[in-house]
N, C-alpha and C positions, 0 to 999 in steps of 0.2 A: 348563341342565345339571342332571340329577338326581343324587341321593345315596343310596344304600342301604347299610346295615350288615347283614351275615349273621353269625349266631351258630350255633356248632356244636351246642349243646343248645337244648332248649325254654326258654320264659320268658327269652330274651336271656342265657343262661348260657354258659360256656366261651369258647374263643377266637373272635376276631371277625375279619372281613374287610370293609374299607370300599371301595366300589366306586362309580364315577361313570362308566363307561364300559361298553361291551359286553365280557363275559367269556366265552369259549368253554368254559373248563374250570376250574373252581374248586378242583379237588382238589390243586394245588400250595399253595393258601392255607389250606383248612380240609378235614379228613378226612370231615367230613359236616356237614350244614347243616339245622337244624331250626326256626330261628326267624329273623325279620329285622325291621328298623325302616327304612321308606321315609321319608327326611328331607325328600327333594324330588323332584319329578319323577314319571313313570311307568315302569314296567319290565315286561317279560315274564320270567317264571323258568320254567326246564325241568327236568325230573327225570332228563335225560341230558346228557352233554356235547355240544358243538357244536350248541346250539340245537334239539335232537331230544327226542322224548317227549312226555309230557303237559306242557301249558302253563299257566300262571295269570297273569292280569293283576293288577298289583299298583300302587295309587296311595298317595299319602301316608297313613301309618298304621303301626300296630304289628301284626305277625303273630306271635303268641307260640308258635303250634304248628302247623306246616304240616299234620301228619297228622290232626288233628281238624277243622281249618277247610277243608282243600281235599282231603284224601284222598291228598296227596303225601307220600312217606316221607323225601325228600331233594331237595334243590336242587343240580344240578351245573353250570348255566350260566344266565347272564342277559343280557338286551338292553335296552339304553334305548330308550325310544320318544320321538322327538323330537316337540315341539310343533308342530302344523300349523295354520296360519291359510289360510283359502281354501276352496275347493270341494272336494266328496268325490265320486269317480265310480268305479264298478266295474262290470265286466261278469261276470257269472256264467254258467257253462255246465253243461249236464246231464251231459255226458261228458267225459272226458280229452281232451286236445289241442284244445280249444276245440269239442267236438263237440256235436250235440243242440241243444236249445233254448238260446237266449241272451237274457238280460235285461240291461238297464243299471240300475243303482242309483245313487242319489245321496243317499238317506237310509236310516235303519235299516229293517229287515225283519224282524218277529217271526215270520213263517212263510212260506217260499217256497212251499210247498204251497197256503196259503190265497190269497197274493197272485198267484203265477205258475202255479198248477197244475203245479209243477215237484217231482217227488218225490225229486231227488237233485241234488247240485252237486258235480261232480269236477274242475273246472278253473275259473279265472278270472283276469282282468286287471285289476290295480288301477292306475288311471291317476292318481287324486288322493287324497291323504288315508291314513290309516292305520285299519284295520278290525280287528275280532274276528269270527270265525266261530263258530258254536256248533253241537254235533251235534244239538241239540234244539230245538224252537220256543220262542219267548219267552226266548232268550238264556240257555238252561240246558245244562248238561252240559259236557263237555269242549270247550275252545275252541283256536283257533289264531290267531296273529297274522298280519296280512298287510300288509306295506308295499308302496309302489309297485313294480310288476313283474309278470312274466308267471308263472302258475303252471299249468303244463301237465297235472300230474298229482300230486294229493295223495298218493296211495299212494307216491310216489317220496320224499316229505318225511317218511316215517315215520309216516303217517296211515293206513295200510291198514285197511280195515274200518269207518271213519268215514265218516257221511254227515253233511253240513252242512245244517242246516235254518233257521238265522236268521243274520243278519249285523247288526253295529252299528258305527257310526262311533266311533273314539276321539276324543272331543271335549273329554275333560278338560283343563284347563288344567294340564298336567304340569309 
């Protein structure tokens, strides 16, 4: 089980809120959030309530200023990432509703264009493990956390206009 402490101001100042589980809306605990310390585990943090908007993966460490480090102005919700032991498996699809080209992945892919000649990924089915999908090749740009389940349309998840070009397994010992 992980533990993260959020702070209203930069450099761990102001009121704080300690969290060890998913939190869909932090506004009842803090009026804003500009820094945090991950004491244990791994988390995804979001700049909107209900796990929506821009996301950022956080592992053990100190994050003194979200704006300068990640370009995020505020954190509004967070989700714990459970530790996964075992295999990793995900099917990616070129179009929404599992349409177009399909490729099954079991390891990291730094460019779907280079590996599969696939220019876009609009849906996926995560069978095993937890994954991060990135909008640019080589694990750069905005990201989205994918846990086991079917994801028929990324636009419905608040990711309209994003194209995912690389994928990485979350293998950290969270």
